[in-house]
N, CA, C and O atoms as a GROMACS GRO file, in nm:
protein
  344
    1MET      N    1  10.431   9.538  14.009
    1MET     CA    2  10.432   9.514  13.912
    1MET      C    3  10.354   9.502  13.788
    1MET      O    4  10.409   9.536  13.684
    2ILE      N    5  10.227   9.456  13.784
    2ILE     CA    6  10.134   9.478  13.684
    2ILE      C    7  10.113   9.565  13.631
    2ILE      O    8  10.104   9.567  13.509
    3ILE      N    9  10.092   9.706  13.737
    3ILE     CA   10  10.064   9.791  13.712
    3ILE      C   11  10.151   9.874  13.671
    3ILE      O   12  10.107   9.980  13.627
    4ILE      N   13  10.277   9.856  13.672
    4ILE     CA   14  10.335   9.906  13.607
    4ILE      C   15  10.367   9.877  13.401
    4ILE      O   16  10.364   9.947  13.301
    5ILE      N   17  10.389   9.764  13.427
    5ILE     CA   18  10.361   9.698  13.323
    5ILE      C   19  10.210   9.763  13.170
    5ILE      O   20  10.221   9.787  13.050
    6LEU      N   21  10.110   9.766  13.249
    6LEU     CA   22   9.944   9.800  13.199
    6LEU      C   23  10.016   9.936  13.204
    6LEU      O   24  10.066   9.964  13.095
    7PHE      N   25  10.040  10.050  13.323
    7PHE     CA   26  10.067  10.203  13.307
    7PHE      C   27  10.163  10.180  13.137
    7PHE      O   28  10.100  10.234  13.047
    8PHE      N   29  10.235  10.144  13.110
    8PHE     CA   30  10.357  10.160  12.991
    8PHE      C   31  10.290  10.115  12.855
    8PHE      O   32  10.290  10.176  12.748
    9PHE      N   33  10.226   9.984  12.888
    9PHE     CA   34  10.090   9.975  12.763
    9PHE      C   35  10.020  10.017  12.750
    9PHE      O   36   9.958   9.962  12.659
   10SER      N   37   9.947  10.139  12.804
   10SER     CA   38   9.859  10.207  12.774
   10SER      C   39   9.953  10.366  12.740
   10SER      O   40   9.890  10.452  12.679
   11LEU      N   41  10.068  10.389  12.772
   11LEU     CA   42  10.172  10.508  12.745
   11LEU      C   43  10.178  10.496  12.554
   11LEU      O   44  10.158  10.580  12.466
   12ILE      N   45  10.218  10.337  12.549
   12ILE     CA   46  10.263  10.353  12.416
   12ILE      C   47  10.114  10.346  12.311
   12ILE      O   48  10.099  10.404  12.204
   13PHE      N   49  10.022  10.262  12.378
   13PHE     CA   50   9.883  10.274  12.296
   13PHE      C   51   9.838  10.423  12.231
   13PHE      O   52   9.805  10.452  12.116
   14ALA      N   53   9.850  10.511  12.360
   14ALA     CA   54   9.826  10.674  12.345
   14ALA      C   55   9.894  10.726  12.250
   14ALA      O   56   9.850  10.770  12.144
   15VAL      N   57  10.038  10.722  12.298
   15VAL     CA   58  10.102  10.743  12.175
   15VAL      C   59  10.102  10.747  12.039
   15VAL      O   60  10.135  10.837  11.962
   16ILE      N   61  10.049  10.602  12.014
   16ILE     CA   62  10.032  10.525  11.895
   16ILE      C   63   9.933  10.612  11.848
   16ILE      O   64   9.956  10.672  11.743
   17TYR      N   65   9.810  10.631  11.915
   17TYR     CA   66   9.666  10.701  11.910
   17TYR      C   67   9.722  10.784  11.796
   17TYR      O   68   9.723  10.769  11.674
   18LEU      N   69   9.794  10.929  11.927
   18LEU     CA   70   9.814  11.058  11.841
   18LEU      C   71   9.878  11.087  11.704
   18LEU      O   72   9.872  11.175  11.618
   19ILE      N   73   9.958  10.945  11.732
   19ILE     CA   74  10.076  10.994  11.612
   19ILE      C   75   9.948  10.954  11.474
   19ILE      O   76   9.930  11.031  11.379
   20ALA      N   77   9.884  10.840  11.488
   20ALA     CA   78   9.789  10.808  11.396
   20ALA      C   79   9.684  10.913  11.341
   20ALA      O   80   9.659  10.933  11.222
   21LYS      N   81   9.625  10.977  11.452
   21LYS     CA   82   9.553  11.122  11.440
   21LYS      C   83   9.619  11.220  11.376
   21LYS      O   84   9.567  11.275  11.279
   22LEU      N   85   9.726  11.250  11.415
   22LEU     CA   86   9.796  11.391  11.368
   22LEU      C   87   9.843  11.307  11.180
   22LEU      O   88   9.818  11.353  11.068
   23LEU      N   89   9.879  11.240  11.199
   23LEU     CA   90   9.877  11.162  11.043
   23LEU      C   91   9.790  11.164  10.944
   23LEU      O   92   9.813  11.166  10.823
   24LYS      N   93   9.643  11.164  11.024
   24LYS     CA   94   9.525  11.134  10.933
   24LYS      C   95   9.490  11.264  10.908
   24LYS      O   96   9.445  11.302  10.800
   25ARG      N   97   9.510  11.345  11.017
   25ARG     CA   98   9.510  11.525  10.993
   25ARG      C   99   9.565  11.586  10.875
   25ARG      O  100   9.508  11.659  10.794
   26GLY      N  101   9.694  11.541  10.878
   26GLY     CA  102   9.813  11.576  10.792
   26GLY      C  103   9.748  11.559  10.640
   26GLY      O  104   9.773  11.654  10.566
   27GLU      N  105   9.670  11.454  10.584
   27GLU     CA  106   9.629  11.377  10.494
   27GLU      C  107   9.492  11.441  10.461
   27GLU      O  108   9.431  11.395  10.364
   28ARG      N  109   9.451  11.518  10.515
   28ARG     CA  110   9.352  11.571  10.513
   28ARG      C  111   9.329  11.752  10.471
   28ARG      O  112   9.262  11.831  10.405
   29LYS      N  113   9.435  11.739  10.563
   29LYS     CA  114   9.484  11.898  10.490
   29LYS      C  115   9.563  11.923  10.354
   29LYS      O  116   9.553  12.013  10.271
   30ARG      N  117   9.636  11.823  10.361
   30ARG     CA  118   9.686  11.753  10.220
   30ARG      C  119   9.610  11.793  10.069
   30ARG      O  120   9.630  11.871   9.976
   31LYS      N  121   9.508  11.684  10.106
   31LYS     CA  122   9.419  11.652  10.042
   31LYS      C  123   9.319  11.770  10.004
   31LYS      O  124   9.249  11.758   9.904
   32LYS      N  125   9.310  11.906  10.098
   32LYS     CA  126   9.164  11.981  10.083
   32LYS      C  127   9.261  12.078  10.002
   32LYS      O  128   9.215  12.162   9.925
   33ARG      N  129   9.444  12.059  10.029
   33ARG     CA  130   9.503  12.171   9.942
   33ARG      C  131   9.558  12.148   9.826
   33ARG      O  132   9.629  12.224   9.760
   34TYR      N  133   9.523  12.036   9.804
   34TYR     CA  134   9.556  11.973   9.613
   34TYR      C  135   9.419  11.997   9.563
   34TYR      O  136   9.412  12.056   9.455
   35THR      N  137   9.310  11.963   9.619
   35THR     CA  138   9.183  12.007   9.569
   35THR      C  139   9.100  12.161   9.532
   35THR      O  140   9.003  12.175   9.456
   36ASP      N  141   9.159  12.248   9.598
   36ASP     CA  142   9.184  12.408   9.587
   36ASP      C  143   9.241  12.453   9.537
   36ASP      O  144   9.201  12.556   9.482
   37ASN      N  145   9.446  12.384   9.510
   37ASN     CA  146   9.495  12.472   9.392
   37ASN      C  147   9.535  12.387   9.348
   37ASN      O  148   9.634  12.336   9.400
   38PHE      N  149   9.473  12.326   9.224
   38PHE     CA  150   9.552  12.174   9.198
   38PHE      C  151   9.621  12.252   9.065
   38PHE      O  152   9.713  12.191   9.012
   39VAL      N  153   9.591  12.355   9.020
   39VAL     CA  154   9.625  12.410   8.906
   39VAL      C  155   9.807  12.469   8.943
   39VAL      O  156   9.905  12.477   8.869
   40GLU      N  157   9.791  12.495   9.066
   40GLU     CA  158   9.935  12.545   9.099
   40GLU      C  159  10.012  12.433   9.051
   40GLU      O  160  10.122  12.446   8.997
   41LEU      N  161   9.949  12.310   9.072
   41LEU     CA  162  10.106  12.168   9.183
   41LEU      C  163  10.117  12.100   9.022
   41LEU      O  164  10.217  12.029   9.010
   42LEU      N  165  10.046  12.107   8.917
   42LEU     CA  166  10.037  12.072   8.773
   42LEU      C  167  10.178  12.152   8.730
   42LEU      O  168  10.207  12.264   8.770
   43SER      N  169  10.270  12.057   8.628
   43SER     CA  170  10.373  12.117   8.560
   43SER      C  171  10.336  12.230   8.445
   43SER      O  172  10.237  12.299   8.466
   44THR      N  173  10.422  12.254   8.309
   44THR     CA  174  10.397  12.314   8.233
   44THR      C  175  10.291  12.242   8.160
   44THR      O  176  10.172  12.266   8.134
   45ASN      N  177  10.395  12.121   8.128
   45ASN     CA  178  10.314  12.015   8.014
   45ASN      C  179  10.204  11.994   8.047
   45ASN      O  180  10.114  11.965   7.968
   46ASP      N  181  10.192  12.005   8.175
   46ASP     CA  182  10.042  11.901   8.210
   46ASP      C  183   9.918  11.995   8.229
   46ASP      O  184   9.801  11.964   8.254
   47LEU      N  185   9.985  12.144   8.208
   47LEU     CA  186   9.894  12.271   8.188
   47LEU      C  187   9.852  12.259   8.051
   47LEU      O  188   9.730  12.258   8.032
   48GLU      N  189   9.938  12.248   7.938
   48GLU     CA  190   9.861  12.244   7.798
   48GLU      C  191   9.814  12.130   7.798
   48GLU      O  192   9.704  12.158   7.750
   49LYS      N  193   9.808  11.971   7.824
   49LYS     CA  194   9.740  11.864   7.833
   49LYS      C  195   9.630  11.911   7.851
   49LYS      O  196   9.544  11.907   7.763
   50TYR      N  197   9.603  11.980   8.002
   50TYR     CA  198   9.516  12.048   8.039
   50TYR      C  199   9.381  12.109   8.012
   50TYR      O  200   9.268  12.077   8.050
   51PHE      N  201   9.427  12.212   7.929
   51PHE     CA  202   9.384  12.320   7.836
   51PHE      C  203   9.376  12.272   7.677
   51PHE      O  204   9.342  12.350   7.588
   52LYS      N  205   9.414  12.125   7.651
   52LYS     CA  206   9.344  12.117   7.537
   52LYS      C  207   9.265  11.987   7.547
   52LYS      O  208   9.274  11.891   7.470
   53ILE      N  209   9.174  12.002   7.672
   53ILE     CA  210   9.080  11.951   7.668
   53ILE      C  211   8.911  12.020   7.681
   53ILE      O  212   8.881  12.066   7.791
   54PRO      N  213   8.848  12.024   7.613
   54PRO     CA  214   8.765  12.088   7.596
   54PRO      C  215   8.657  12.120   7.752
   54PRO      O  216   8.611  12.032   7.826
   55GLU      N  217   8.642  12.244   7.766
   55GLU     CA  218   8.621  12.313   7.863
   55GLU      C  219   8.512  12.206   7.962
   55GLU      O  220   8.548  12.165   8.072
   56GLU      N  221   8.376  12.172   7.901
   56GLU     CA  222   8.272  12.095   7.938
   56GLU      C  223   8.328  11.983   7.984
   56GLU      O  224   8.292  11.932   8.091
   57TYR      N  225   8.416  11.936   7.911
   57TYR     CA  226   8.507  11.775   7.967
   57TYR      C  227   8.551  11.814   8.122
   57TYR      O  228   8.502  11.746   8.212
   58ARG      N  229   8.639  11.918   8.155
   58ARG     CA  230   8.732  11.883   8.207
   58ARG      C  231   8.701  11.949   8.382
   58ARG      O  232   8.651  12.056   8.417
   59CYS      N  233   8.756  11.835   8.462
   59CYS     CA  234   8.708  11.846   8.604
   59CYS      C  235   8.871  11.832   8.678
   59CYS      O  236   8.971  11.791   8.619
   60ASN      N  237   8.863  11.881   8.832
   60ASN     CA  238   8.941  11.808   8.932
   60ASN      C  239   9.033  11.690   8.930
   60ASN      O  240   8.997  11.593   8.996
   61PRO      N  241   9.155  11.684   8.861
   61PRO     CA  242   9.198  11.513   8.819
   61PRO      C  243   9.237  11.504   8.984
   61PRO      O  244   9.245  11.385   9.012
   62PHE      N  245   9.268  11.596   9.113
   62PHE     CA  246   9.287  11.551   9.232
   62PHE      C  247   9.175  11.478   9.300
   62PHE      O  248   9.175  11.423   9.410
   63LEU      N  249   9.093  11.488   9.222
   63LEU     CA  250   8.928  11.434   9.301
   63LEU      C  251   8.914  11.298   9.283
   63LEU      O  252   8.874  11.224   9.373
   64ASN      N  253   8.956  11.250   9.138
   64ASN     CA  254   8.962  11.105   9.117
   64ASN      C  255   9.085  11.050   9.135
   64ASN      O  256   9.068  10.928   9.131
   65ASP      N  257   9.204  11.076   9.152
   65ASP     CA  258   9.356  11.027   9.140
   65ASP      C  259   9.442  11.101   9.258
   65ASP      O  260   9.489  11.210   9.224
   66PRO      N  261   9.459  11.072   9.347
   66PRO     CA  262   9.567  11.124   9.434
   66PRO      C  263   9.679  11.205   9.396
   66PRO      O  264   9.674  11.325   9.421
   67HIS      N  265   9.781  11.156   9.338
   67HIS     CA  266   9.843  11.234   9.261
   67HIS      C  267   9.826  11.340   9.124
   67HIS      O  268   9.907  11.405   9.058
   68GLY      N  269   9.701  11.322   9.120
   68GLY     CA  270   9.652  11.451   9.012
   68GLY      C  271   9.667  11.382   8.821
   68GLY      O  272   9.659  11.459   8.725
   69ASP      N  273   9.682  11.268   8.810
   69ASP     CA  274   9.707  11.242   8.690
   69ASP      C  275   9.648  11.313   8.554
   69ASP      O  276   9.534  11.269   8.566
   70ILE      N  277   9.644  11.358   8.485
   70ILE     CA  278   9.585  11.467   8.386
   70ILE      C  279   9.490  11.383   8.304
   70ILE      O  280   9.395  11.439   8.249
   71PHE      N  281   9.519  11.183   8.288
   71PHE     CA  282   9.410  11.153   8.272
   71PHE      C  283   9.271  11.109   8.302
   71PHE      O  284   9.194  11.035   8.240
   72PHE      N  285   9.262  11.184   8.429
   72PHE     CA  286   9.185  11.206   8.548
   72PHE      C  287   9.138  11.346   8.504
   72PHE      O  288   9.027  11.378   8.547
   73ALA      N  289   9.175  11.398   8.458
   73ALA     CA  290   9.099  11.534   8.462
   73ALA      C  291   8.974  11.553   8.358
   73ALA      O  292   8.892  11.643   8.371
   74ASP      N  293   8.970  11.439   8.238
   74ASP     CA  294   8.872  11.459   8.156
   74ASP      C  295   8.751  11.372   8.166
   74ASP      O  296   8.759  11.263   8.109
   75LYS      N  297   8.616  11.410   8.242
   75LYS     CA  298   8.518  11.355   8.273
   75LYS      C  299   8.483  11.211   8.134
   75LYS      O  300   8.431  11.100   8.136
   76ARG      N  301   8.524  11.266   8.067
   76ARG     CA  302   8.502  11.133   7.938
   76ARG      C  303   8.596  10.967   8.041
   76ARG      O  304   8.545  10.864   8.086
   77ASN      N  305   8.730  11.013   8.041
   77ASN     CA  306   8.826  10.916   8.101
   77ASN      C  307   8.815  10.872   8.215
   77ASN      O  308   8.854  10.761   8.248
   78VAL      N  309   8.735  10.991   8.327
   78VAL     CA  310   8.680  10.932   8.461
   78VAL      C  311   8.549  10.781   8.458
   78VAL      O  312   8.538  10.676   8.521
   79GLU      N  313   8.452  10.868   8.318
   79GLU     CA  314   8.355  10.751   8.313
   79GLU      C  315   8.386  10.625   8.271
   79GLU      O  316   8.343  10.529   8.335
   80LYS      N  317   8.440  10.613   8.196
   80LYS     CA  318   8.543  10.440   8.110
   80LYS      C  319   8.556  10.411   8.249
   80LYS      O  320   8.474  10.331   8.294
   81VAL      N  321   8.668  10.472   8.352
   81VAL     CA  322   8.734  10.414   8.428
   81VAL      C  323   8.635  10.301   8.544
   81VAL      O  324   8.652  10.186   8.586
   82ARG      N  325   8.517  10.420   8.566
   82ARG     CA  326   8.392  10.361   8.646
   82ARG      C  327   8.327  10.254   8.600
   82ARG      O  328   8.286  10.156   8.662
   83ASN      N  329   8.318  10.292   8.436
   83ASN     CA  330   8.234  10.147   8.395
   83ASN      C  331   8.287  10.009   8.398
   83ASN      O  332   8.237   9.896   8.395
   84ASN      N  333   8.398  10.055   8.406
   84ASN     CA  334   8.504   9.938   8.374
   84ASN      C  335   8.512   9.916   8.197
   84ASN      O  336   8.499   9.805   8.145
   85THR      N  337   8.533  10.026   8.131
   85THR     CA  338   8.560   9.946   7.989
   85THR      C  339   8.700   9.986   7.940
   85THR      O  340   8.746   9.976   7.826
   86ILE      N  341   8.750  10.027   8.034
   86ILE     CA  342   8.912  10.010   7.989
   86ILE      C  343   8.970   9.937   7.991
   86ILE      O  344   9.086   9.950   7.952
   0.00000   0.00000   0.00000
């Protein structure tokens, strides 16, 4: 009886482990896709705002924010957040 219970617990643990592993892999792929093609994921309003930022201050907003907020596309804003001056 104990062997059967241990078997089911190990089976449940294995399933949970595999699900967690698949979810983590999906997150990694999704983040890579966002960082490689972030311009395609922005709306036209966001693109206009993005191109209003001077070129030397532009950066990929998905590197600093998982949702790609345009606020994080400006290196000056990112530095303010990192230095806690906002």
